[in-house]
C-alpha positions, 0 to 999 in steps of 0.5 A, a space after each residue: 930173606 929174614 934178618 939173621 938171628 945173631 950178628 952185629 948191628 947192621 944198617 941197610 941202605 936200599 931203595 926198597 926195604 922190608 920192615 923187620 919189626 913193626 916200628 917205623 917212621 911215619 910219612 912217605 916221601 911224596 912232597 911237592 917239587 922243590 922249586 920257587 922257595 923263598 929268597 931264590 929263583 928257579 929250581 932248588 936242591 931238595 933238603 931231605 929231613 930225617 928224624 928219630 921217631 920221637 921227633 916225627 911230629 917236628 919233622 912233619 911241621 918243618 916240611 910244611 914250611 917250604 916246598 923244597 923240604 921233603 921227608 925221608 923215611 927210616 925203618 927202625 928195627 931190631 934183631 932178635 938179640 936186641 941190636 939195631 936193624 935200621 934201613 934208610 929207604 930210597 937212599 939213592 935219591 934222598 941221600 946221594 947229592 942231597 942236603 940232609 937234615 936230621 932231628 935227633 933226641 938223646 933222651 933216655 926216658 920214654 924213648 923208642 930209639 937209643 943214642 947208638 941207633 941215631 948215631 949209626 944213621 948220622 954217621 952213615 949219611 956222609 958215607 952215602 955221598 950226601 952233599 951236606 949234613 945238619 943235625 939238630 940236637 936241641 937238648 944236649 943232655 950231658 950239658 950239666 956235667 961239664 966239669 970235674 970238681 973232685 978227682 974221680 968224677 967224669 965230665 960226660 959233656 966232653 965224652 958226648 962232644 967227642 962222639 959227635 965230633 967223630 961225624 964223618 965229613 960230607 963230600 960236598 961241603 965238609 964238616 957236619 953242623 951240629 945245632 943245639 938250643 940253649 946249651 947249659 954252658 956256652 963254653 961247651 962249644 970248645 969241647 967239640 973237635 974241628 971235624 964238626 961245626 957246633 952251632 949254638 942257638 937260643 929259644 928265647 925269641 920264641 918265648 918273647 913272641 909268646 908273651 908279646 901282648 902281656 902287660 906289666 911284665 918282669 923277667 926273673 932269673 933264678 941265679 946270677 948265671 942265668 942273669 948273665 946268660 939271658 939278660 941281654 936277650 931282653 934289652 929291647 923290651 925294657 922289662 924289669 929284670 929281677 935276679 934271685 940267688 940262693 943264700 944260706 940261713 942256718 943249715 938251710 939254703 933259701 932263695 932271695 931276691 937280690 936285684 929288682 922289684 916284682 911288686 904288681 908285676 907279671 913275673 916270668 922266671 927264665 932258665 935253660 932247663 928244669 929237672 926236679 924244679 926245686 929252685 923254680 918253686 923257691 923262686 916263685 915263693 920269694 917273688 910272691 912274698 915280694 908282691 908279684 901279681 903272678 908268677 910264670 916260667 919259661 925253660 927251653 928244656 923241660 926234662 922233668 925226670 921221674 915225673 917231677 912235672 907233677 909238682 907244677 900241676 895246680 891242686 884244687 886248693 891252689 888253683 884259685 891262687 890262694 895261700 902263701 907264696 909256696 902254695 900259689 900256682 904258676 900261672 903259665 909254664 912255657 917249655 919247648 918241644 926239645 924233649 919230645 916225649 915229655 912235651 907230648 905229656 905236658 901239651 895237654 896239662 895246665 899250666 904247661 904251654 909247649 912252644 914248637 922249635 920248628 920256626 927257629 929251626 926253619 929260620 936258621 936254615 933260611 938265613 944261614 950265611 952260605 949258599 947251602 940252603 935257599 941259595 
């Protein structure tokens, strides 16, 4: 029967579904038998990995890491009035009694599914008698609006935290886990209610692995806040640590180095996210003027709204490294795939290098301090 032309959004949980619109997740559920995984013996319960369409590639990478991971399939459709018509296929054997992992992206640009679409699926998982639910939302998009500086402003970080906190509890293990990477402010963990368990991870280890063989490294931070946030992550490497800060010069604000010496160093500017990139460009200029041999950057979340990433693509005039500090190009610009559609654009565009979050996600699931996974 054809879906109704009008009416409220529906989620159909069924063993066999017809696709109302030709926009569906890829890959079937034919995966190896979940036995003999690491750190355990004998048969294990399957972990079923679902993903929004933007994170299909990340889900595919994750399920190759252990045979107890299988991939679930969701059909993301629309009724004629634009409201979602979503189906979780084979729900009776891939939700009921299973440990469920969902990879979510709440970006608003270049997307195939809305926040409402994904929340609708996430809320339905515990009601389908899943044993546990772990949601990975690598980029918490309202994190930079976490406080009110004048009356009338809306702290949308708190609003989104309320929505996530309404996730129903699972029959087997209770509260769902919501996992974030390098959330903008660590105190935002207290924005979430007791109905869920917020987990804050960092992608810094992925970055350190990527530059492990580089010599004469120095790590720079664009402000004191980033220095306090990430500085301890580099204690074991004994890198030169450099702190920049914005200072007022007449009517202008400019970036100056307040701590550390970049002379002759291959400097990497580290921060949690980048949007327009103005601060990073000013930091690069200050570092080159202070004698840095090269300047690169790492941010966990390459948001880059309105194609602002193009500011970092070297032109023919600067590709050779000539010119002053403002004109010289970034040697490398590392980001993760936390903003999935943007990372696909950047993957083939110098100087960008995209680091997959799959190893970090897998390690979290593998070493979680419970018997829920791999136990």
